[in-house]
VODO-370234 format. One line per 4 residues: number of its first residue (from 1); their letters; for each residue x, y, z of N, C-alpha, C, O. Coordinates in nm, 2 decimals, always signed. Layout:
<atoms>
NUM> a> X,Y,Z,X,Y,Z,X,Y,Z,X,Y,Z | ...
</atoms>
This chain:
<atoms>
1> mmkt> +0.91,+19.77,-15.39,+1.00,+19.83,-15.32,+1.02,+19.86,-15.17,+1.13,+19.86,-15.11 | +0.89,+19.90,-15.12,+0.85,+19.94,-15.00,+0.88,+19.81,-14.87,+0.93,+19.81,-14.76 | +0.80,+19.71,-14.95,+0.83,+19.55,-14.87,+0.98,+19.53,-14.85,+1.02,+19.51,-14.73 | +1.07,+19.53,-14.94,+1.20,+19.48,-14.94,+1.25,+19.57,-14.83,+1.35,+19.53,-14.76
5> qvlr> +1.21,+19.69,-14.80,+1.30,+19.80,-14.70,+1.24,+19.76,-14.57,+1.32,+19.75,-14.48 | +1.11,+19.72,-14.56,+1.05,+19.67,-14.44,+1.10,+19.54,-14.40,+1.13,+19.52,-14.28 | +1.13,+19.44,-14.50,+1.17,+19.29,-14.47,+1.35,+19.32,-14.43,+1.41,+19.23,-14.36 | +1.44,+19.45,-14.47,+1.56,+19.46,-14.46,+1.54,+19.53,-14.35,+1.64,+19.49,-14.27
9> lslt> +1.49,+19.61,-14.29,+1.46,+19.65,-14.17,+1.43,+19.55,-14.03,+1.50,+19.56,-13.93 | +1.31,+19.47,-14.07,+1.30,+19.38,-13.96,+1.40,+19.28,-13.98,+1.39,+19.20,-13.89 | +1.48,+19.24,-14.07,+1.61,+19.14,-14.05,+1.71,+19.24,-13.97,+1.79,+19.18,-13.89 | +1.72,+19.33,-13.98,+1.86,+19.41,-13.89,+1.77,+19.43,-13.76,+1.83,+19.41,-13.66
13> lsfa> +1.68,+19.44,-13.75,+1.65,+19.47,-13.58,+1.67,+19.29,-13.53,+1.76,+19.26,-13.46 | +1.59,+19.22,-13.57,+1.63,+19.08,-13.54,+1.78,+19.03,-13.52,+1.82,+18.96,-13.43 | +1.84,+19.10,-13.63,+1.98,+19.03,-13.57,+2.06,+19.16,-13.51,+2.18,+19.14,-13.51 | +2.02,+19.28,-13.46,+2.07,+19.35,-13.36,+2.03,+19.25,-13.23,+2.09,+19.17,-13.16
17> lsll> +1.90,+19.29,-13.23,+1.83,+19.23,-13.08,+1.87,+19.08,-13.09,+1.83,+19.04,-12.98 | +1.92,+18.99,-13.15,+2.00,+18.88,-13.10,+2.12,+18.89,-13.08,+2.17,+18.79,-13.02 | +2.21,+18.99,-13.13,+2.35,+19.02,-13.08,+2.32,+19.09,-12.94,+2.41,+19.07,-12.85 | +2.26,+19.14,-12.91,+2.24,+19.23,-12.78,+2.18,+19.09,-12.68,+2.22,+19.07,-12.56
21> tsaa> +2.11,+19.03,-12.73,+2.05,+18.90,-12.61,+2.18,+18.82,-12.58,+2.23,+18.80,-12.47 | +2.23,+18.77,-12.72,+2.39,+18.71,-12.69,+2.49,+18.77,-12.58,+2.56,+18.71,-12.49 | +2.49,+18.93,-12.62,+2.62,+18.98,-12.53,+2.57,+18.98,-12.37,+2.65,+18.96,-12.27 | +2.43,+18.99,-12.37,+2.41,+18.96,-12.21,+2.40,+18.86,-12.17,+2.40,+18.86,-12.04
25> yaqe> +2.40,+18.74,-12.24,+2.40,+18.56,-12.18,+2.52,+18.55,-12.15,+2.56,+18.49,-12.05 | +2.62,+18.62,-12.30,+2.75,+18.56,-12.26,+2.83,+18.63,-12.12,+2.92,+18.58,-12.06 | +2.77,+18.75,-12.07,+2.83,+18.84,-11.97,+2.76,+18.75,-11.85,+2.84,+18.72,-11.77 | +2.64,+18.72,-11.84,+2.56,+18.65,-11.73,+2.64,+18.50,-11.73,+2.62,+18.43,-11.63
29> tcvs> +2.73,+18.46,-11.83,+2.75,+18.31,-11.82,+2.87,+18.31,-11.75,+2.91,+18.22,-11.67 | +2.93,+18.41,-11.78,+3.09,+18.45,-11.74,+3.08,+18.47,-11.59,+3.18,+18.54,-11.56 | +3.00,+18.43,-11.47,+3.04,+18.41,-11.37,+2.98,+18.25,-11.34,+2.89,+18.17,-11.37 | +3.15,+18.24,-11.23,+3.17,+18.16,-11.19,+3.07,+18.10,-11.10,+3.04,+18.18,-11.01
33> anpv> +3.01,+17.97,-11.09,+2.95,+17.90,-10.98,+3.02,+17.91,-10.88,+2.97,+17.97,-10.79 | +3.16,+17.87,-10.85,+3.21,+17.85,-10.76,+3.25,+17.97,-10.71,+3.32,+18.05,-10.77 | +3.20,+17.97,-10.58,+3.23,+18.12,-10.47,+3.38,+18.17,-10.46,+3.40,+18.29,-10.45 | +3.46,+18.09,-10.47,+3.63,+18.12,-10.48,+3.67,+18.17,-10.56,+3.73,+18.27,-10.55
37> igam> +3.62,+18.07,-10.70,+3.71,+18.14,-10.84,+3.58,+18.27,-10.84,+3.63,+18.38,-10.86 | +3.48,+18.28,-10.83,+3.41,+18.41,-10.85,+3.48,+18.53,-10.76,+3.50,+18.64,-10.81 | +3.50,+18.52,-10.65,+3.54,+18.62,-10.57,+3.69,+18.67,-10.66,+3.71,+18.78,-10.70 | +3.77,+18.55,-10.68,+3.88,+18.62,-10.74,+3.86,+18.70,-10.88,+3.91,+18.81,-10.90
41> qaqw> +3.80,+18.64,-10.93,+3.71,+18.65,-11.07,+3.66,+18.84,-11.05,+3.69,+18.91,-11.14 | +3.60,+18.89,-10.92,+3.54,+19.00,-10.94,+3.66,+19.12,-10.91,+3.64,+19.24,-10.93 | +3.77,+19.06,-10.87,+3.89,+19.14,-10.83,+3.97,+19.12,-10.95,+4.07,+19.20,-10.96 | +3.95,+19.03,-11.05,+4.05,+19.01,-11.13,+4.16,+19.13,-11.23,+4.28,+19.13,-11.23
45> nnar> +4.07,+19.22,-11.29,+4.10,+19.33,-11.32,+4.20,+19.43,-11.25,+4.25,+19.52,-11.31 | +4.21,+19.43,-11.13,+4.23,+19.50,-11.04,+4.40,+19.45,-10.97,+4.44,+19.49,-10.86 | +4.46,+19.39,-11.04,+4.57,+19.34,-10.96,+4.74,+19.46,-10.98,+4.79,+19.52,-11.07 | +4.76,+19.42,-10.85,+4.87,+19.49,-10.84,+5.01,+19.43,-10.91,+5.01,+19.31,-10.94
49> tesa> +5.09,+19.47,-10.93,+5.22,+19.41,-10.99,+5.36,+19.38,-10.87,+5.39,+19.46,-10.78 | +5.42,+19.25,-10.88,+5.47,+19.24,-10.77,+5.60,+19.16,-10.84,+5.59,+19.11,-10.95 | +5.74,+19.16,-10.76,+5.85,+19.08,-10.80,+5.88,+18.99,-10.76,+5.89,+18.89,-10.82 | +5.89,+19.02,-10.61,+5.88,+18.90,-10.50,+5.82,+18.92,-10.36,+5.89,+18.94,-10.25
53> paft> +5.66,+18.92,-10.38,+5.60,+18.89,-10.30,+5.60,+18.76,-10.22,+5.64,+18.66,-10.27 | +5.54,+18.77,-10.08,+5.51,+18.66,-10.02,+5.37,+18.68,-9.94,+5.33,+18.78,-9.88 | +5.29,+18.55,-9.95,+5.15,+18.58,-9.97,+5.14,+18.47,-9.81,+5.21,+18.38,-9.77 | +5.02,+18.51,-9.77,+4.93,+18.47,-9.67,+4.80,+18.42,-9.71,+4.72,+18.49,-9.77
57> dgfv> +4.76,+18.24,-9.66,+4.60,+18.24,-9.69,+4.60,+18.25,-9.86,+4.67,+18.22,-9.95 | +4.47,+18.30,-9.85,+4.42,+18.35,-10.00,+4.47,+18.53,-10.03,+4.49,+18.62,-9.95 | +4.48,+18.52,-10.12,+4.55,+18.67,-10.18,+4.47,+18.70,-10.29,+4.41,+18.61,-10.36 | +4.46,+18.87,-10.31,+4.36,+18.94,-10.42,+4.49,+18.90,-10.54,+4.60,+18.87,-10.51
61> pvtl> +4.42,+18.91,-10.67,+4.51,+18.90,-10.80,+4.64,+19.00,-10.79,+4.64,+19.12,-10.75 | +4.74,+18.94,-10.83,+4.90,+19.02,-10.85,+4.93,+18.93,-10.96,+4.90,+18.81,-10.97 | +4.99,+19.04,-11.05,+5.09,+19.03,-11.15,+5.21,+18.99,-11.09,+5.26,+19.05,-10.99 | +5.26,+18.86,-11.15,+5.43,+18.83,-11.09,+5.50,+18.84,-11.19,+5.45,+18.84,-11.30
65> tllp> +5.65,+18.87,-11.16,+5.71,+18.88,-11.25,+5.81,+18.74,-11.28,+5.88,+18.71,-11.17 | +5.83,+18.69,-11.35,+5.91,+18.56,-11.37,+6.08,+18.59,-11.43,+6.11,+18.68,-11.51 | +6.14,+18.52,-11.39,+6.28,+18.53,-11.43,+6.29,+18.46,-11.51,+6.20,+18.38,-11.52 | +6.41,+18.48,-11.63,+6.48,+18.39,-11.72,+6.52,+18.27,-11.67,+6.63,+18.29,-11.62
69> lpea> +6.46,+18.13,-11.67,+6.52,+18.02,-11.60,+6.68,+18.00,-11.56,+6.70,+17.92,-11.46 | +6.79,+18.07,-11.62,+6.89,+18.05,-11.59,+6.93,+18.17,-11.46,+7.02,+18.16,-11.37 | +6.84,+18.26,-11.48,+6.89,+18.37,-11.35,+6.80,+18.29,-11.26,+6.84,+18.30,-11.15 | +6.67,+18.22,-11.26,+6.60,+18.22,-11.17,+6.69,+18.06,-11.06,+6.68,+18.04,-10.94
73> esky> +6.76,+17.99,-11.16,+6.87,+17.91,-11.12,+6.99,+17.93,-11.02,+7.03,+17.87,-10.92 | +7.03,+18.02,-11.10,+7.14,+18.07,-11.01,+7.12,+18.13,-10.89,+7.21,+18.11,-10.80 | +6.98,+18.23,-10.87,+6.90,+18.25,-10.74,+6.90,+18.17,-10.68,+6.99,+18.17,-10.59 | +6.80,+18.04,-10.67,+6.79,+17.94,-10.60,+6.81,+17.81,-10.62,+6.73,+17.73,-10.57
77> gkla> +6.92,+17.75,-10.69,+6.96,+17.64,-10.72,+6.86,+17.59,-10.81,+6.76,+17.65,-10.83 | +6.89,+17.47,-10.86,+6.83,+17.37,-10.94,+6.67,+17.38,-10.95,+6.63,+17.28,-10.88 | +6.60,+17.42,-10.98,+6.42,+17.37,-10.96,+6.36,+17.31,-11.01,+6.32,+17.33,-11.12 | +6.33,+17.19,-10.93,+6.22,+17.09,-11.02,+6.08,+17.15,-11.03,+5.99,+17.19,-10.96
81> iksk> +6.10,+17.15,-11.14,+5.95,+17.18,-11.23,+5.88,+17.07,-11.27,+5.94,+17.00,-11.35 | +5.75,+17.03,-11.24,+5.69,+16.90,-11.26,+5.65,+16.89,-11.41,+5.66,+16.78,-11.47 | +5.62,+17.02,-11.50,+5.60,+17.00,-11.63,+5.67,+16.93,-11.70,+5.78,+16.90,-11.66 | +5.63,+16.90,-11.82,+5.66,+16.82,-11.93,+5.73,+16.93,-12.03,+5.85,+16.91,-12.07
85> kemr> +5.69,+17.00,-12.05,+5.70,+17.12,-12.13,+5.86,+17.20,-12.08,+5.89,+17.24,-11.97 | +5.92,+17.20,-12.20,+6.03,+17.33,-12.13,+5.99,+17.48,-12.07,+5.95,+17.55,-12.16 | +6.01,+17.50,-12.00,+5.99,+17.65,-11.93,+6.11,+17.72,-11.93,+6.22,+17.68,-11.89 | +6.08,+17.85,-11.99,+6.21,+17.95,-12.00,+6.20,+18.04,-11.89,+6.31,+18.10,-11.87
89> ftnr> +6.11,+18.06,-11.81,+6.07,+18.17,-11.70,+6.02,+18.09,-11.63,+5.97,+17.98,-11.66 | +6.06,+18.15,-11.52,+6.02,+18.05,-11.34,+6.09,+18.19,-11.26,+6.18,+18.26,-11.30 | +5.99,+18.18,-11.14,+6.02,+18.21,-11.00,+5.96,+18.19,-10.91,+5.84,+18.17,-10.93 | +6.01,+18.18,-10.79,+5.93,+18.08,-10.68,+5.89,+18.22,-10.56,+5.96,+18.32,-10.56
93> ynwr> +5.79,+18.20,-10.47,+5.71,+18.28,-10.39,+5.67,+18.21,-10.27,+5.59,+18.12,-10.28 | +5.72,+18.27,-10.14,+5.68,+18.23,-10.01,+5.53,+18.24,-9.98,+5.47,+18.34,-10.00 | +5.46,+18.12,-9.92,+5.30,+18.12,-9.94,+5.26,+18.11,-9.78,+5.29,+18.00,-9.75 | +5.21,+18.15,-9.69,+5.22,+18.11,-9.59,+5.04,+18.08,-9.52,+4.95,+18.16,-9.50
97> iete> +5.04,+17.95,-9.50,+4.90,+17.94,-9.45,+4.88,+17.91,-9.31,+4.94,+17.82,-9.25 | +4.78,+18.01,-9.25,+4.75,+18.00,-9.14,+4.63,+17.93,-9.08,+4.62,+17.89,-8.97 | +4.56,+17.92,-9.15,+4.39,+17.89,-9.13,+4.37,+17.75,-9.25,+4.32,+17.77,-9.37 | +4.42,+17.61,-9.20,+4.37,+17.51,-9.32,+4.27,+17.48,-9.40,+4.16,+17.50,-9.35
101> gdyw> +4.27,+17.44,-9.48,+4.16,+17.41,-9.56,+4.19,+17.41,-9.72,+4.31,+17.40,-9.76 | +4.09,+17.41,-9.79,+4.10,+17.37,-9.97,+4.12,+17.52,-9.99,+4.04,+17.61,-9.95 | +4.22,+17.55,-10.06,+4.26,+17.67,-10.17,+4.26,+17.67,-10.30,+4.34,+17.59,-10.35 | +4.23,+17.72,-10.35,+4.19,+17.73,-10.52,+4.31,+17.85,-10.57,+4.31,+17.96,-10.51
105> iaad> +4.39,+17.84,-10.63,+4.49,+17.93,-10.70,+4.46,+17.91,-10.86,+4.43,+17.82,-10.93 | +4.46,+18.07,-10.89,+4.41,+18.05,-11.05,+4.51,+18.16,-11.15,+4.55,+18.26,-11.10 | +4.53,+18.13,-11.26,+4.61,+18.20,-11.34,+4.57,+18.23,-11.44,+4.47,+18.17,-11.48 | +4.63,+18.33,-11.51,+4.59,+18.41,-11.63,+4.60,+18.33,-11.75,+4.52,+18.33,-11.85
109> spaw> +4.70,+18.26,-11.75,+4.78,+18.18,-11.85,+4.76,+18.03,-11.84,+4.68,+17.98,-11.76 | +4.86,+17.96,-11.93,+4.84,+17.81,-11.89,+5.02,+17.80,-11.87,+5.11,+17.74,-11.93 | +5.02,+17.90,-11.74,+5.17,+17.89,-11.67,+5.12,+17.79,-11.55,+5.01,+17.78,-11.50 | +5.29,+17.67,-11.53,+5.26,+17.59,-11.44,+5.25,+17.65,-11.32,+5.29,+17.77,-11.30
113> mdvi> +5.20,+17.57,-11.24,+5.22,+17.59,-11.10,+5.24,+17.54,-10.99,+5.14,+17.56,-10.92 | +5.31,+17.48,-10.93,+5.37,+17.35,-10.80,+5.33,+17.46,-10.69,+5.37,+17.58,-10.68 | +5.22,+17.37,-10.60,+5.29,+17.40,-10.45,+5.37,+17.34,-10.39,+5.37,+17.22,-10.43 | +5.45,+17.35,-10.31,+5.55,+17.27,-10.27,+5.57,+17.28,-10.11,+5.60,+17.39,-10.07
117> dvan> +5.56,+17.17,-10.00,+5.54,+17.17,-9.88,+5.69,+17.20,-9.87,+5.78,+17.13,-9.91 | +5.70,+17.32,-9.78,+5.83,+17.33,-9.75,+5.86,+17.23,-9.64,+5.95,+17.16,-9.66 | +5.80,+17.21,-9.53,+5.81,+17.11,-9.42,+5.80,+16.95,-9.47,+5.87,+16.88,-9.39 | +5.77,+16.90,-9.54,+5.76,+16.79,-9.59,+5.85,+16.78,-9.71,+5.79,+16.76,-9.82
121> grqa> +5.97,+16.78,-9.71,+6.08,+16.72,-9.78,+6.09,+16.80,-9.95,+6.16,+16.77,-10.04 | +6.00,+16.90,-9.95,+6.00,+17.00,-10.07,+5.93,+16.91,-10.13,+5.99,+16.89,-10.23 | +5.85,+16.87,-10.12,+5.78,+16.78,-10.25,+5.66,+16.89,-10.30,+5.59,+16.96,-10.23 | +5.65,+16.87,-10.44,+5.52,+16.96,-10.53,+5.40,+16.84,-10.48,+5.41,+16.72,-10.50
125> lepl> +5.29,+16.91,-10.42,+5.20,+16.85,-10.40,+5.10,+16.82,-10.52,+5.09,+16.92,-10.60 | +5.01,+16.72,-10.54,+4.92,+16.69,-10.64,+4.79,+16.78,-10.58,+4.75,+16.78,-10.46 | +4.73,+16.87,-10.70,+4.60,+16.90,-10.67,+4.51,+16.83,-10.63,+4.54,+16.71,-10.62 | +4.39,+16.86,-10.61,+4.26,+16.78,-10.55,+4.19,+16.79,-10.69,+4.14,+16.69,-10.73
129> tfnq> +4.18,+16.92,-10.77,+4.12,+16.90,-10.88,+4.17,+17.01,-10.98,+4.26,+17.08,-10.94 | +4.13,+17.03,-11.06,+4.17,+17.11,-11.17,+4.07,+17.18,-11.26,+3.99,+17.10,-11.32 | +4.04,+17.33,-11.27,+3.97,+17.40,-11.35,+4.01,+17.45,-11.45,+4.11,+17.51,-11.45 | +3.93,+17.44,-11.57,+3.97,+17.52,-11.71,+3.97,+17.66,-11.68,+4.04,+17.74,-11.75
133> glrc> +3.87,+17.71,-11.55,+3.88,+17.86,-11.50,+3.78,+17.92,-11.60,+3.71,+17.85,-11.68 | +3.79,+18.04,-11.58,+3.68,+18.15,-11.66,+3.76,+18.21,-11.77,+3.80,+18.33,-11.75 | +3.79,+18.14,-11.91,+3.83,+18.26,-11.99,+3.81,+18.35,-12.02,+3.90,+18.44,-12.02 | +3.69,+18.36,-12.05,+3.61,+18.49,-12.05,+3.62,+18.59,-11.95,+3.57,+18.70,-11.97
137> agih> +3.67,+18.56,-11.85,+3.71,+18.66,-11.73,+3.82,+18.67,-11.70,+3.85,+18.75,-11.61 | +3.92,+18.58,-11.77,+4.08,+18.64,-11.77,+4.14,+18.53,-11.71,+4.26,+18.51,-11.75 | +4.09,+18.45,-11.65,+4.11,+18.35,-11.55,+4.10,+18.17,-11.63,+4.01,+18.09,-11.66 | +4.27,+18.18,-11.67,+4.27,+18.05,-11.80,+4.27,+17.90,-11.70,+4.23,+17.80,-11.76
141> kalk> +4.30,+17.90,-11.58,+4.29,+17.79,-11.51,+4.29,+17.83,-11.35,+4.32,+17.94,-11.30 | +4.25,+17.71,-11.28,+4.26,+17.72,-11.13,+4.28,+17.55,-11.10,+4.25,+17.45,-11.16 | +4.35,+17.57,-10.98,+4.40,+17.43,-10.91,+4.34,+17.43,-10.77,+4.32,+17.54,-10.71 | +4.32,+17.32,-10.73,+4.24,+17.30,-10.63,+4.33,+17.22,-10.50,+4.29,+17.10,-10.47
145> fhlh> +4.43,+17.26,-10.43,+4.50,+17.19,-10.30,+4.44,+17.20,-10.18,+4.38,+17.30,-10.14 | +4.45,+17.06,-10.09,+4.43,+17.09,-9.93,+4.54,+17.16,-9.85,+4.64,+17.08,-9.87 | +4.56,+17.21,-9.81,+4.67,+17.28,-9.72,+4.67,+17.31,-9.57,+4.59,+17.39,-9.53 | +4.74,+17.26,-9.50,+4.74,+17.24,-9.37,+4.83,+17.40,-9.34,+4.87,+17.47,-9.43
149> agsy> +4.83,+17.42,-9.21,+4.90,+17.54,-9.15,+5.02,+17.51,-9.20,+5.06,+17.40,-9.21 | +5.08,+17.61,-9.23,+5.22,+17.61,-9.25,+5.31,+17.70,-9.39,+5.26,+17.79,-9.45 | +5.43,+17.64,-9.39,+5.51,+17.71,-9.52,+5.51,+17.64,-9.65,+5.55,+17.53,-9.66 | +5.47,+17.72,-9.76,+5.48,+17.66,-9.89,+5.55,+17.74,-9.94,+5.57,+17.85,-9.89
153> tllv> +5.63,+17.67,-10.09,+5.65,+17.75,-10.16,+5.55,+17.76,-10.32,+5.49,+17.67,-10.37 | +5.54,+17.88,-10.35,+5.44,+17.87,-10.50,+5.55,+17.89,-10.59,+5.62,+17.99,-10.57 | +5.57,+17.78,-10.70,+5.64,+17.77,-10.80,+5.60,+17.82,-10.94,+5.56,+17.73,-11.01 | +5.59,+17.92,-10.99,+5.54,+17.94,-11.12,+5.62,+17.95,-11.23,+5.73,+18.01,-11.22
157> ased> +5.58,+17.88,-11.35,+5.69,+17.90,-11.48,+5.59,+17.89,-11.58,+5.48,+17.85,-11.59 | +5.70,+17.95,-11.66,+5.58,+17.97,-11.84,+5.70,+17.92,-11.94,+5.82,+17.92,-11.92 | +5.64,+17.88,-12.02,+5.72,+17.87,-12.15,+5.76,+17.98,-12.23,+5.87,+17.97,-12.30 | +5.68,+18.12,-12.23,+5.69,+18.21,-12.31,+5.68,+18.35,-12.27,+5.74,+18.44,-12.32
161> idkv> +5.59,+18.34,-12.15,+5.59,+18.48,-12.08,+5.64,+18.50,-11.94,+5.64,+18.42,-11.85 | +5.68,+18.62,-11.95,+5.74,+18.67,-11.82,+5.65,+18.72,-11.71,+5.69,+18.70,-11.60 | +5.56,+18.76,-11.72,+5.43,+18.81,-11.63,+5.31,+18.74,-11.63,+5.24,+18.76,-11.73 | +5.27,+18.65,-11.53,+5.16,+18.60,-11.48,+5.08,+18.62,-11.37,+5.12,+18.61,-11.26
165> kvsa> +4.94,+18.66,-11.42,+4.86,+18.67,-11.29,+4.83,+18.55,-11.21,+4.82,+18.43,-11.25 | +4.81,+18.62,-11.10,+4.76,+18.48,-11.03,+4.70,+18.54,-10.87,+4.73,+18.64,-10.82 | +4.62,+18.45,-10.83,+4.53,+18.52,-10.69,+4.49,+18.33,-10.61,+4.48,+18.22,-10.68 | +4.49,+18.34,-10.51,+4.44,+18.24,-10.42,+4.33,+18.26,-10.33,+4.34,+18.36,-10.27
169> gret> +4.22,+18.20,-10.30,+4.14,+18.20,-10.20,+4.11,+18.06,-10.16,+4.15,+17.97,-10.23 | +4.03,+18.04,-10.02,+3.97,+17.93,-9.93,+3.85,+17.93,-9.96,+3.77,+18.02,-9.97 | +3.83,+17.79,-9.97,+3.69,+17.78,-9.97,+3.65,+17.76,-9.80,+3.73,+17.73,-9.71 | +3.52,+17.78,-9.79,+3.49,+17.79,-9.68,+3.31,+17.69,-9.68,+3.24,+17.71,-9.77
173> sqe> +3.28,+17.62,-9.58,+3.18,+17.54,-9.58,+3.07,+17.62,-9.61,+3.08,+17.73,-9.56 | +2.97,+17.59,-9.67,+2.83,+17.60,-9.69,+2.74,+17.53,-9.59,+2.67,+17.43,-9.60 | +2.75,+17.60,-9.51,+2.60,+17.52,-9.38,+2.50,+17.63,-9.39,+2.40,+17.62,-9.32
</atoms>
């Protein structure tokens, strides 16, 4: 009887210790090796809410309000969203780049994000790379673009949600 209780206690302690170790490891692994995404992650839970913001260079997390697609298109005209999926909500935001560089833009959902070069025929730019983000930290995905100084439009669209948290940051050289 005593051996059984000792064995149960030992197994319970081993299990509890493994849970604590797993939780600590999960917390430690939920930090991006990318310094730009890591900086966004550090501020991710402090997002402010905006309905029509304008951004300059990198920006802290902000929760954007998207409009139903018919309302957005009556306000802006026909929006060319590159997604193959049917989007129900969208909005566009002015984004001014003062310092040329590689910029990451992250979102908390699978929302579609296009960066449109206002000066170059209003064409959506192709991202340099795509990152699945840090879902454990609330970042669903991140896209990297090389942006020259100038004016851009950030077009955000979603199939099913009308609020999307986004943030952007510029890479700096590692010298």
